[in-house]
Each structure stands twice: as C-alpha cells, then as structure tokens.
N, C-alpha and C positions, 0 to 999 in steps of 0.2 A: 504494500500500500504506500502511496506517495505521501510524504509528510507535507502538510499545508500550514501556512502561517497567515496572520492577518496583517495587511498593510493598509493603513488609513481606512480601516473598517471593511476592506475587501479581502476575500480569500485569495491567497497567492500560493503557487507551488514552484518547485525547483525545475528549471529548464536548462538545456544546453544552449548557451547564448552565442558561442563562437568556438570554432575549432581550427586547428592548423597542424601541419606536420613539419618537423625539422629533421634534417639529415643527421645521422650519428656523428659524422665528422665535424659538423658545425659546433659541437660541444667539446671537441678534443677527446672524444671517447667516453666521457662521463657526463651525466646530466648536471647542468648547472643553472640555478635560478637566474643568474645574471644574463645568461645567453638568451633566455626567452623574454627578457625585459623589452628589447627593441621591438619585436613583433607585437607584443601586447600593447606597448605605447602607441605604435602606428595604428593598431585597431581602435584604440581609445580616441584617436583623432578623427575617425570616420563618423558619418552620421549615425550608423547603427551602434557604434561603440559609445558615442556620446549619449545616445538614448539609453543604452544599458547602464552606463555609469549614473545617469540621472534617476532612472525608474527602477533599476534592479536593487535588490537588497542581498546582503551576505554573499557578494560575488567572491568566487575563489577559482583557482585553476587546479587541474589534475593532469598528470602525465602518465603515460605508459609507453613501454618500448615495444615496437613491432620488430620482432627478431627476424622475420622473413625478409624485410626490406632494410633493416638497420636504420629505421627512422624512429623518432619519438612522436607520439600523438599527444597533443596538448589540447585540452578542452577547458572552456570557461563556463562555469555554471553559476546560477543565481536564482533567487526567488523573484517572481514577477506575477502580476495579476494576469488573468487570461486575456483581458482587453489589451493590456500593454504588450503581451507576447504576440498577439495577433497583429498589432501595429508594427512591431519589430519585424515580423515575418514579411510584411508588405514593403518596408523600407530596405530590407536586406537585398531584395531582388532588383 
C-alpha cells in the first residue's frame, strides 16, 4: 500500500519525479554524491524541476547500479498531490 500524507489539506502520495542514468566511468568506478550534483542542479533549473522543487515535499534521490550496462540509475522521488502530479506530467512533455 502506498503511504499518503496531507499537504495543505490535500492527500499526496510519493511519485517518481525525475530519473536519469550515469555511466560507471563518470564516477571513477565508485558512486559519489558529488558526481550527481551537476545533473540534479541542471534538472532543478528546468520548468519541471522548478515545479517539483516548489510543489513537491520530502524530495530525495535513490540510486542503483545496473550491472549489465555498468550504469547507475538515479531517480528523484517526492510527495505530490494528484493534481500537481498531473500538471507535472503535462509540462514534462
């Protein structure tokens, strides 16, 4: 079951707001928080990124390694109301 919270009196749930991949060699072989700072900052400057920073709550990133391609998958998750997530889906495209 998805955990839900209240944001300004409206029910919100956790969504994947952004995702990207980085090559293993961009980290020098080891995952480093500093290495993903630039792509995250660039995303935060886009209209969808700014919207997520304004409307999203408890944003955090998660990473996992894809051993078959030697890439790291990075996703940004956060809580948003269904109305805001629908709007985000429209401005992403």
